[in-house]
Backbone as XML, in Angstrom:
<?xml version="1.0"?>
<chain id="A" units="angstrom">
  <residue number="1" name="MET">
    <atom name="N" x="3.331" y="-21.768" z="-18.947"/>
    <atom name="CA" x="2.283" y="-21.870" z="-17.963"/>
    <atom name="C" x="2.857" y="-21.675" z="-16.554"/>
  </residue>
  <residue number="2" name="GLU">
    <atom name="N" x="2.149" y="-20.879" z="-15.764"/>
    <atom name="CA" x="2.623" y="-20.601" z="-14.416"/>
    <atom name="C" x="2.293" y="-21.749" z="-13.469"/>
  </residue>
  <residue number="3" name="SER">
    <atom name="N" x="3.193" y="-21.961" z="-12.535"/>
    <atom name="CA" x="2.953" y="-22.999" z="-11.542"/>
    <atom name="C" x="1.912" y="-22.514" z="-10.528"/>
  </residue>
  <residue number="4" name="LYS">
    <atom name="N" x="1.352" y="-23.456" z="-9.823"/>
    <atom name="CA" x="0.308" y="-23.130" z="-8.855"/>
    <atom name="C" x="0.831" y="-22.243" z="-7.721"/>
  </residue>
  <residue number="5" name="ASP">
    <atom name="N" x="2.069" y="-22.460" z="-7.303"/>
    <atom name="CA" x="2.597" y="-21.631" z="-6.218"/>
    <atom name="C" x="2.809" y="-20.192" z="-6.676"/>
  </residue>
  <residue number="6" name="ARG">
    <atom name="N" x="3.211" y="-20.000" z="-7.926"/>
    <atom name="CA" x="3.361" y="-18.637" z="-8.452"/>
    <atom name="C" x="2.003" y="-17.950" z="-8.585"/>
  </residue>
  <residue number="7" name="LYS">
    <atom name="N" x="0.995" y="-18.716" z="-9.023"/>
    <atom name="CA" x="-0.362" y="-18.161" z="-9.121"/>
    <atom name="C" x="-0.868" y="-17.759" z="-7.741"/>
  </residue>
  <residue number="8" name="ALA">
    <atom name="N" x="-0.591" y="-18.591" z="-6.762"/>
    <atom name="CA" x="-1.014" y="-18.293" z="-5.391"/>
    <atom name="C" x="-0.307" y="-17.038" z="-4.873"/>
  </residue>
  <residue number="9" name="ALA">
    <atom name="N" x="0.965" y="-16.893" z="-5.188"/>
    <atom name="CA" x="1.711" y="-15.708" z="-4.755"/>
    <atom name="C" x="1.137" y="-14.453" z="-5.403"/>
  </residue>
  <residue number="10" name="LEU">
    <atom name="N" x="0.826" y="-14.529" z="-6.680"/>
    <atom name="CA" x="0.229" y="-13.379" z="-7.385"/>
    <atom name="C" x="-1.146" y="-13.035" z="-6.815"/>
  </residue>
  <residue number="11" name="ALA">
    <atom name="N" x="-1.915" y="-14.067" z="-6.475"/>
    <atom name="CA" x="-3.229" y="-13.841" z="-5.873"/>
    <atom name="C" x="-3.081" y="-13.167" z="-4.505"/>
  </residue>
  <residue number="12" name="ARG">
    <atom name="N" x="-2.077" y="-13.585" z="-3.737"/>
    <atom name="CA" x="-1.825" y="-12.975" z="-2.416"/>
    <atom name="C" x="-1.449" y="-11.506" z="-2.565"/>
  </residue>
  <residue number="13" name="ILE">
    <atom name="N" x="-0.633" y="-11.194" z="-3.557"/>
    <atom name="CA" x="-0.236" y="-9.799" z="-3.802"/>
    <atom name="C" x="-1.466" y="-8.965" z="-4.140"/>
  </residue>
  <residue number="14" name="LYS">
    <atom name="N" x="-2.307" y="-9.494" z="-4.989"/>
    <atom name="CA" x="-3.535" y="-8.788" z="-5.372"/>
    <atom name="C" x="-4.429" y="-8.562" z="-4.154"/>
  </residue>
  <residue number="15" name="GLN">
    <atom name="N" x="-4.537" y="-9.578" z="-3.295"/>
    <atom name="CA" x="-5.361" y="-9.468" z="-2.096"/>
    <atom name="C" x="-4.795" y="-8.445" z="-1.112"/>
  </residue>
  <residue number="16" name="LEU">
    <atom name="N" x="-3.485" y="-8.398" z="-0.963"/>
    <atom name="CA" x="-2.870" y="-7.400" z="-0.073"/>
    <atom name="C" x="-3.203" y="-5.986" z="-0.530"/>
  </residue>
  <residue number="17" name="LYS">
    <atom name="N" x="-3.148" y="-5.758" z="-1.832"/>
    <atom name="CA" x="-3.474" y="-4.437" z="-2.373"/>
    <atom name="C" x="-4.932" y="-4.081" z="-2.080"/>
  </residue>
  <residue number="18" name="LYS">
    <atom name="N" x="-5.830" y="-5.023" z="-2.310"/>
    <atom name="CA" x="-7.252" y="-4.782" z="-2.062"/>
    <atom name="C" x="-7.501" y="-4.506" z="-0.578"/>
  </residue>
  <residue number="19" name="ASP">
    <atom name="N" x="-6.901" y="-5.312" z="0.295"/>
    <atom name="CA" x="-7.071" y="-5.128" z="1.736"/>
    <atom name="C" x="-6.556" y="-3.771" z="2.192"/>
  </residue>
  <residue number="20" name="PHE">
    <atom name="N" x="-5.424" y="-3.351" z="1.629"/>
    <atom name="CA" x="-4.848" y="-2.060" z="1.996"/>
    <atom name="C" x="-5.792" y="-0.923" z="1.579"/>
  </residue>
  <residue number="21" name="LYS">
    <atom name="N" x="-6.281" y="-1.006" z="0.360"/>
    <atom name="CA" x="-7.204" y="0.031" z="-0.129"/>
    <atom name="C" x="-8.469" y="0.062" z="0.722"/>
  </residue>
  <residue number="22" name="ASP">
    <atom name="N" x="-9.001" y="-1.101" z="1.049"/>
    <atom name="CA" x="-10.196" y="-1.181" z="1.898"/>
    <atom name="C" x="-9.924" y="-0.581" z="3.278"/>
  </residue>
  <residue number="23" name="ASP">
    <atom name="N" x="-8.743" y="-0.840" z="3.827"/>
    <atom name="CA" x="-8.395" y="-0.309" z="5.145"/>
    <atom name="C" x="-8.293" y="1.212" z="5.116"/>
  </residue>
  <residue number="24" name="VAL">
    <atom name="N" x="-7.686" y="1.758" z="4.077"/>
    <atom name="CA" x="-7.601" y="3.221" z="3.947"/>
    <atom name="C" x="-9.004" y="3.811" z="3.890"/>
  </residue>
  <residue number="25" name="ASN">
    <atom name="N" x="-9.865" y="3.219" z="3.090"/>
    <atom name="CA" x="-11.233" y="3.727" z="2.961"/>
    <atom name="C" x="-12.053" y="3.516" z="4.226"/>
  </residue>
  <residue number="26" name="ARG">
    <atom name="N" x="-11.865" y="2.384" z="4.883"/>
    <atom name="CA" x="-12.599" y="2.096" z="6.113"/>
    <atom name="C" x="-12.235" y="3.082" z="7.213"/>
  </residue>
  <residue number="27" name="ARG">
    <atom name="N" x="-10.963" y="3.332" z="7.353"/>
    <atom name="CA" x="-10.525" y="4.282" z="8.387"/>
    <atom name="C" x="-11.070" y="5.669" z="8.098"/>
  </residue>
  <residue number="28" name="ALA">
    <atom name="N" x="-11.143" y="6.027" z="6.846"/>
    <atom name="CA" x="-11.692" y="7.334" z="6.477"/>
    <atom name="C" x="-13.156" y="7.416" z="6.879"/>
  </residue>
  <residue number="29" name="GLY">
    <atom name="N" x="-13.906" y="6.343" z="6.643"/>
    <atom name="CA" x="-15.321" y="6.329" z="6.998"/>
    <atom name="C" x="-15.542" y="6.404" z="8.499"/>
  </residue>
  <residue number="30" name="LEU">
    <atom name="N" x="-14.725" y="5.684" z="9.246"/>
    <atom name="CA" x="-14.863" y="5.689" z="10.704"/>
    <atom name="C" x="-14.535" y="7.054" z="11.298"/>
  </residue>
  <residue number="31" name="LEU">
    <atom name="N" x="-13.606" y="7.741" z="10.667"/>
    <atom name="CA" x="-13.161" y="9.013" z="11.226"/>
    <atom name="C" x="-13.872" y="10.204" z="10.591"/>
  </residue>
  <residue number="32" name="SER">
    <atom name="N" x="-14.756" y="9.926" z="9.646"/>
    <atom name="CA" x="-15.549" y="10.972" z="9.023"/>
    <atom name="C" x="-14.697" y="12.151" z="8.574"/>
  </residue>
  <residue number="33" name="PHE">
    <atom name="N" x="-13.758" y="11.888" z="7.715"/>
    <atom name="CA" x="-12.855" y="12.880" z="7.135"/>
    <atom name="C" x="-11.908" y="13.513" z="8.139"/>
  </residue>
  <residue number="34" name="ALA">
    <atom name="N" x="-11.837" y="12.992" z="9.327"/>
    <atom name="CA" x="-10.960" y="13.564" z="10.342"/>
    <atom name="C" x="-9.836" y="12.583" z="10.660"/>
  </residue>
  <residue number="35" name="TYR">
    <atom name="N" x="-9.014" y="12.313" z="9.669"/>
    <atom name="CA" x="-7.863" y="11.439" z="9.902"/>
    <atom name="C" x="-6.971" y="12.089" z="10.949"/>
  </residue>
  <residue number="36" name="HIS">
    <atom name="N" x="-6.562" y="11.309" z="11.899"/>
    <atom name="CA" x="-5.590" y="11.785" z="12.868"/>
    <atom name="C" x="-4.219" y="11.304" z="12.396"/>
  </residue>
  <residue number="37" name="ILE">
    <atom name="N" x="-3.198" y="12.027" z="12.781"/>
    <atom name="CA" x="-1.840" y="11.657" z="12.379"/>
    <atom name="C" x="-1.513" y="10.245" z="12.852"/>
  </residue>
  <residue number="38" name="LYS">
    <atom name="N" x="-1.997" y="9.861" z="14.026"/>
    <atom name="CA" x="-1.768" y="8.509" z="14.532"/>
    <atom name="C" x="-2.298" y="7.479" z="13.536"/>
  </residue>
  <residue number="39" name="ASP">
    <atom name="N" x="-3.482" y="7.732" z="12.971"/>
    <atom name="CA" x="-4.065" y="6.797" z="12.008"/>
    <atom name="C" x="-3.263" y="6.778" z="10.715"/>
  </residue>
  <residue number="40" name="MET">
    <atom name="N" x="-2.759" y="7.909" z="10.303"/>
    <atom name="CA" x="-1.941" y="7.964" z="9.097"/>
    <atom name="C" x="-0.654" y="7.171" z="9.322"/>
  </residue>
  <residue number="41" name="ASN">
    <atom name="N" x="-0.083" y="7.313" z="10.496"/>
    <atom name="CA" x="1.143" y="6.567" z="10.796"/>
    <atom name="C" x="0.871" y="5.064" z="10.870"/>
  </residue>
  <residue number="42" name="THR">
    <atom name="N" x="-0.298" y="4.676" z="11.379"/>
    <atom name="CA" x="-0.678" y="3.265" z="11.404"/>
    <atom name="C" x="-0.792" y="2.734" z="9.984"/>
  </residue>
  <residue number="43" name="LEU">
    <atom name="N" x="-1.391" y="3.516" z="9.093"/>
    <atom name="CA" x="-1.505" y="3.108" z="7.693"/>
    <atom name="C" x="-0.135" y="3.044" z="7.034"/>
  </residue>
  <residue number="44" name="GLU">
    <atom name="N" x="0.741" y="3.950" z="7.404"/>
    <atom name="CA" x="2.094" y="3.910" z="6.846"/>
    <atom name="C" x="2.826" y="2.642" z="7.300"/>
  </residue>
  <residue number="45" name="GLU">
    <atom name="N" x="2.605" y="2.238" z="8.553"/>
    <atom name="CA" x="3.202" y="0.993" z="9.052"/>
    <atom name="C" x="2.651" y="-0.206" z="8.286"/>
  </residue>
  <residue number="46" name="LYS">
    <atom name="N" x="1.345" y="-0.185" z="7.994"/>
    <atom name="CA" x="0.752" y="-1.278" z="7.223"/>
    <atom name="C" x="1.328" y="-1.275" z="5.807"/>
  </residue>
  <residue number="47" name="PHE">
    <atom name="N" x="1.547" y="-0.093" z="5.240"/>
    <atom name="CA" x="2.172" y="0.029" z="3.920"/>
    <atom name="C" x="3.537" y="-0.666" z="3.931"/>
  </residue>
  <residue number="48" name="THR">
    <atom name="N" x="4.313" y="-0.402" z="4.963"/>
    <atom name="CA" x="5.645" y="-0.986" z="5.075"/>
    <atom name="C" x="5.571" y="-2.504" z="5.214"/>
  </residue>
  <residue number="49" name="SER">
    <atom name="N" x="4.677" y="-2.993" z="6.064"/>
    <atom name="CA" x="4.591" y="-4.445" z="6.251"/>
    <atom name="C" x="4.093" y="-5.142" z="4.984"/>
  </residue>
  <residue number="50" name="CYS">
    <atom name="N" x="3.157" y="-4.533" z="4.262"/>
    <atom name="CA" x="2.695" y="-5.112" z="2.991"/>
    <atom name="C" x="3.827" y="-5.146" z="1.975"/>
  </residue>
  <residue number="51" name="SER">
    <atom name="N" x="4.592" y="-4.072" z="1.911"/>
    <atom name="CA" x="5.708" y="-4.006" z="0.966"/>
    <atom name="C" x="6.745" y="-5.078" z="1.263"/>
  </residue>
  <residue number="52" name="VAL">
    <atom name="N" x="7.037" y="-5.281" z="2.530"/>
    <atom name="CA" x="8.002" y="-6.309" z="2.934"/>
    <atom name="C" x="7.482" y="-7.694" z="2.568"/>
  </residue>
  <residue number="53" name="GLU">
    <atom name="N" x="6.210" y="-7.938" z="2.821"/>
    <atom name="CA" x="5.634" y="-9.246" z="2.493"/>
    <atom name="C" x="5.673" y="-9.516" z="0.989"/>
  </residue>
  <residue number="54" name="VAL">
    <atom name="N" x="5.337" y="-8.499" z="0.193"/>
    <atom name="CA" x="5.347" y="-8.679" z="-1.263"/>
    <atom name="C" x="6.772" y="-8.882" z="-1.763"/>
  </residue>
  <residue number="55" name="GLU">
    <atom name="N" x="7.705" y="-8.129" z="-1.230"/>
    <atom name="CA" x="9.102" y="-8.294" z="-1.636"/>
    <atom name="C" x="9.579" y="-9.724" z="-1.343"/>
  </residue>
  <residue number="56" name="LYS">
    <atom name="N" x="9.163" y="-10.241" z="-0.208"/>
    <atom name="CA" x="9.518" y="-11.614" z="0.170"/>
    <atom name="C" x="8.889" y="-12.626" z="-0.799"/>
  </residue>
  <residue number="57" name="LEU">
    <atom name="N" x="7.619" y="-12.410" z="-1.148"/>
    <atom name="CA" x="6.944" y="-13.302" z="-2.105"/>
    <atom name="C" x="7.621" y="-13.271" z="-3.474"/>
  </residue>
  <residue number="58" name="ILE">
    <atom name="N" x="8.032" y="-12.095" z="-3.894"/>
    <atom name="CA" x="8.701" y="-11.931" z="-5.192"/>
    <atom name="C" x="9.981" y="-12.770" z="-5.216"/>
  </residue>
  <residue number="59" name="LYS">
    <atom name="N" x="10.757" y="-12.674" z="-4.144"/>
    <atom name="CA" x="12.012" y="-13.419" z="-4.076"/>
    <atom name="C" x="11.785" y="-14.923" z="-3.973"/>
  </residue>
  <residue number="60" name="GLU">
    <atom name="N" x="10.836" y="-15.330" z="-3.127"/>
    <atom name="CA" x="10.565" y="-16.752" z="-2.918"/>
    <atom name="C" x="10.111" y="-17.455" z="-4.191"/>
  </residue>
  <residue number="61" name="HIS">
    <atom name="N" x="9.321" y="-16.753" z="-4.994"/>
    <atom name="CA" x="8.710" y="-17.382" z="-6.169"/>
    <atom name="C" x="9.340" y="-16.915" z="-7.476"/>
  </residue>
  <residue number="62" name="SER">
    <atom name="N" x="10.461" y="-16.240" z="-7.382"/>
    <atom name="CA" x="11.193" y="-15.754" z="-8.557"/>
    <atom name="C" x="10.286" y="-14.997" z="-9.532"/>
  </residue>
  <residue number="63" name="LEU">
    <atom name="N" x="9.496" y="-14.092" z="-8.977"/>
    <atom name="CA" x="8.604" y="-13.288" z="-9.804"/>
    <atom name="C" x="9.343" y="-12.054" z="-10.316"/>
  </residue>
  <residue number="64" name="ASP">
    <atom name="N" x="8.787" y="-11.438" z="-11.313"/>
    <atom name="CA" x="9.372" y="-10.245" z="-11.917"/>
    <atom name="C" x="9.424" y="-9.092" z="-10.909"/>
  </residue>
  <residue number="65" name="GLU">
    <atom name="N" x="10.558" y="-8.449" z="-10.808"/>
    <atom name="CA" x="10.771" y="-7.312" z="-9.897"/>
    <atom name="C" x="9.772" y="-6.183" z="-10.165"/>
  </residue>
  <residue number="66" name="ASN">
    <atom name="N" x="9.332" y="-6.072" z="-11.407"/>
    <atom name="CA" x="8.379" y="-5.012" z="-11.762"/>
    <atom name="C" x="7.044" y="-5.174" z="-11.051"/>
  </residue>
  <residue number="67" name="ILE">
    <atom name="N" x="6.700" y="-6.389" z="-10.677"/>
    <atom name="CA" x="5.465" y="-6.623" z="-9.917"/>
    <atom name="C" x="5.562" y="-5.906" z="-8.578"/>
  </residue>
  <residue number="68" name="PHE">
    <atom name="N" x="6.718" y="-6.014" z="-7.932"/>
    <atom name="CA" x="6.917" y="-5.329" z="-6.646"/>
    <atom name="C" x="6.874" y="-3.815" z="-6.827"/>
  </residue>
  <residue number="69" name="LEU">
    <atom name="N" x="7.537" y="-3.316" z="-7.846"/>
    <atom name="CA" x="7.560" y="-1.872" z="-8.071"/>
    <atom name="C" x="6.162" y="-1.326" z="-8.336"/>
  </residue>
  <residue number="70" name="LYS">
    <atom name="N" x="5.383" y="-2.041" z="-9.120"/>
    <atom name="CA" x="4.008" y="-1.610" z="-9.407"/>
    <atom name="C" x="3.164" y="-1.674" z="-8.145"/>
  </residue>
  <residue number="71" name="PHE">
    <atom name="N" x="3.306" y="-2.744" z="-7.373"/>
    <atom name="CA" x="2.558" y="-2.886" z="-6.130"/>
    <atom name="C" x="2.853" y="-1.715" z="-5.196"/>
  </residue>
  <residue number="72" name="LYS">
    <atom name="N" x="4.125" y="-1.436" z="-5.011"/>
    <atom name="CA" x="4.519" y="-0.363" z="-4.100"/>
    <atom name="C" x="4.010" y="0.986" z="-4.598"/>
  </residue>
  <residue number="73" name="ARG">
    <atom name="N" x="4.138" y="1.234" z="-5.900"/>
    <atom name="CA" x="3.657" y="2.487" z="-6.478"/>
    <atom name="C" x="2.144" y="2.623" z="-6.277"/>
  </residue>
  <residue number="74" name="ASP">
    <atom name="N" x="1.403" y="1.536" z="-6.466"/>
    <atom name="CA" x="-0.048" y="1.561" z="-6.273"/>
    <atom name="C" x="-0.414" y="1.872" z="-4.826"/>
  </residue>
  <residue number="75" name="LEU">
    <atom name="N" x="0.285" y="1.250" z="-3.869"/>
    <atom name="CA" x="0.003" y="1.516" z="-2.464"/>
    <atom name="C" x="0.348" y="2.945" z="-2.068"/>
  </residue>
  <residue number="76" name="VAL">
    <atom name="N" x="1.436" y="3.460" z="-2.609"/>
    <atom name="CA" x="1.801" y="4.856" z="-2.342"/>
    <atom name="C" x="0.687" y="5.771" z="-2.834"/>
  </residue>
  <residue number="77" name="GLU">
    <atom name="N" x="0.193" y="5.523" z="-4.032"/>
    <atom name="CA" x="-0.888" y="6.341" z="-4.601"/>
    <atom name="C" x="-2.157" y="6.257" z="-3.752"/>
  </residue>
  <residue number="78" name="ILE">
    <atom name="N" x="-2.506" y="5.051" z="-3.313"/>
    <atom name="CA" x="-3.710" y="4.868" z="-2.491"/>
    <atom name="C" x="-3.606" y="5.671" z="-1.203"/>
  </residue>
  <residue number="79" name="LEU">
    <atom name="N" x="-2.471" y="5.562" z="-0.529"/>
    <atom name="CA" x="-2.297" y="6.255" z="0.750"/>
    <atom name="C" x="-2.170" y="7.759" z="0.556"/>
  </residue>
  <residue number="80" name="TYR">
    <atom name="N" x="-1.455" y="8.171" z="-0.464"/>
    <atom name="CA" x="-1.310" y="9.598" z="-0.766"/>
    <atom name="C" x="-2.679" y="10.212" z="-1.081"/>
  </residue>
  <residue number="81" name="ASP">
    <atom name="N" x="-3.440" y="9.556" z="-1.953"/>
    <atom name="CA" x="-4.764" y="10.064" z="-2.310"/>
    <atom name="C" x="-5.687" y="10.121" z="-1.098"/>
  </residue>
  <residue number="82" name="GLY">
    <atom name="N" x="-5.611" y="9.101" z="-0.247"/>
    <atom name="CA" x="-6.421" y="9.090" z="0.967"/>
    <atom name="C" x="-6.091" y="10.262" z="1.883"/>
  </residue>
  <residue number="83" name="ALA">
    <atom name="N" x="-4.820" y="10.552" z="2.023"/>
    <atom name="CA" x="-4.409" y="11.681" z="2.870"/>
    <atom name="C" x="-4.852" y="13.011" z="2.253"/>
  </residue>
  <residue number="84" name="MET">
    <atom name="N" x="-4.725" y="13.144" z="0.960"/>
    <atom name="CA" x="-5.130" y="14.391" z="0.286"/>
    <atom name="C" x="-6.637" y="14.614" z="0.404"/>
  </residue>
  <residue number="85" name="LYS">
    <atom name="N" x="-7.423" y="13.558" z="0.263"/>
    <atom name="CA" x="-8.880" y="13.681" z="0.377"/>
    <atom name="C" x="-9.288" y="14.121" z="1.773"/>
  </residue>
  <residue number="86" name="ARG">
    <atom name="N" x="-8.484" y="13.749" z="2.770"/>
    <atom name="CA" x="-8.789" y="14.109" z="4.155"/>
    <atom name="C" x="-8.070" y="15.372" z="4.598"/>
  </residue>
  <residue number="87" name="LYS">
    <atom name="N" x="-7.531" y="16.096" z="3.633"/>
    <atom name="CA" x="-6.876" y="17.399" z="3.869"/>
    <atom name="C" x="-5.665" y="17.304" z="4.792"/>
  </residue>
  <residue number="88" name="LYS">
    <atom name="N" x="-4.971" y="16.201" z="4.706"/>
    <atom name="CA" x="-3.715" y="16.025" z="5.440"/>
    <atom name="C" x="-2.576" y="16.311" z="4.468"/>
  </residue>
  <residue number="89" name="TYR">
    <atom name="N" x="-2.529" y="17.533" z="4.001"/>
    <atom name="CA" x="-1.612" y="17.918" z="2.931"/>
    <atom name="C" x="-0.144" y="17.797" z="3.327"/>
  </residue>
  <residue number="90" name="SER">
    <atom name="N" x="0.203" y="18.249" z="4.517"/>
    <atom name="CA" x="1.613" y="18.185" z="4.910"/>
    <atom name="C" x="2.048" y="16.733" z="5.106"/>
  </residue>
  <residue number="91" name="TRP">
    <atom name="N" x="1.167" y="15.913" z="5.679"/>
    <atom name="CA" x="1.500" y="14.501" z="5.840"/>
    <atom name="C" x="1.665" y="13.846" z="4.470"/>
  </residue>
  <residue number="92" name="ALA">
    <atom name="N" x="0.747" y="14.130" z="3.548"/>
    <atom name="CA" x="0.813" y="13.563" z="2.188"/>
    <atom name="C" x="2.104" y="13.978" z="1.490"/>
  </residue>
  <residue number="93" name="ALA">
    <atom name="N" x="2.471" y="15.247" z="1.634"/>
    <atom name="CA" x="3.699" y="15.740" z="1.001"/>
    <atom name="C" x="4.924" y="15.047" z="1.588"/>
  </residue>
  <residue number="94" name="SER">
    <atom name="N" x="4.947" y="14.893" z="2.896"/>
    <atom name="CA" x="6.068" y="14.222" z="3.563"/>
    <atom name="C" x="6.151" y="12.753" z="3.133"/>
  </residue>
  <residue number="95" name="PHE">
    <atom name="N" x="5.016" y="12.082" z="3.094"/>
    <atom name="CA" x="4.986" y="10.677" z="2.682"/>
    <atom name="C" x="5.441" y="10.535" z="1.226"/>
  </residue>
  <residue number="96" name="ALA">
    <atom name="N" x="4.933" y="11.396" z="0.364"/>
    <atom name="CA" x="5.297" y="11.335" z="-1.061"/>
    <atom name="C" x="6.801" y="11.558" z="-1.240"/>
  </residue>
  <residue number="97" name="LYS">
    <atom name="N" x="7.344" y="12.516" z="-0.502"/>
    <atom name="CA" x="8.775" y="12.789" z="-0.602"/>
    <atom name="C" x="9.590" y="11.590" z="-0.125"/>
  </residue>
  <residue number="98" name="LYS">
    <atom name="N" x="9.131" y="10.986" z="0.991"/>
    <atom name="CA" x="9.819" y="9.823" z="1.544"/>
    <atom name="C" x="9.798" y="8.647" z="0.557"/>
  </residue>
  <residue number="99" name="GLN">
    <atom name="N" x="8.717" y="8.519" z="-0.180"/>
    <atom name="CA" x="8.572" y="7.420" z="-1.125"/>
    <atom name="C" x="8.953" y="7.813" z="-2.546"/>
  </residue>
  <residue number="100" name="THR">
    <atom name="N" x="9.473" y="9.027" z="-2.704"/>
    <atom name="CA" x="9.898" y="9.598" z="-3.984"/>
    <atom name="C" x="8.795" y="9.556" z="-5.043"/>
  </residue>
  <residue number="101" name="LEU">
    <atom name="N" x="7.581" y="9.924" z="-4.633"/>
    <atom name="CA" x="6.454" y="10.022" z="-5.548"/>
    <atom name="C" x="6.470" y="11.417" z="-6.168"/>
  </residue>
  <residue number="102" name="LYS">
    <atom name="N" x="6.386" y="11.451" z="-7.476"/>
    <atom name="CA" x="6.429" y="12.750" z="-8.155"/>
    <atom name="C" x="5.187" y="12.937" z="-8.982"/>
  </residue>
</chain>
């Protein structure tokens, strides 16, 4: 049985993923398919801060490393897909290469 602090950490990770996805979609709606590079870079910064927070939670609560890898892979996919939908192909390719998405 998992302890309450581990459950809370897992819930926080799940919430970070949902918030990130909502932010990607919200920015797309506000910009009406016209993502600016500045907005993509802002989302990339949020990706980095979410990844750092999750990595910290994983270490603090001795959670499985695979949780972090899955979280990061999911966020990469969300941001990559968002950029592709908004026709930011070169940015998406650069981001995918930087994150080693294949």
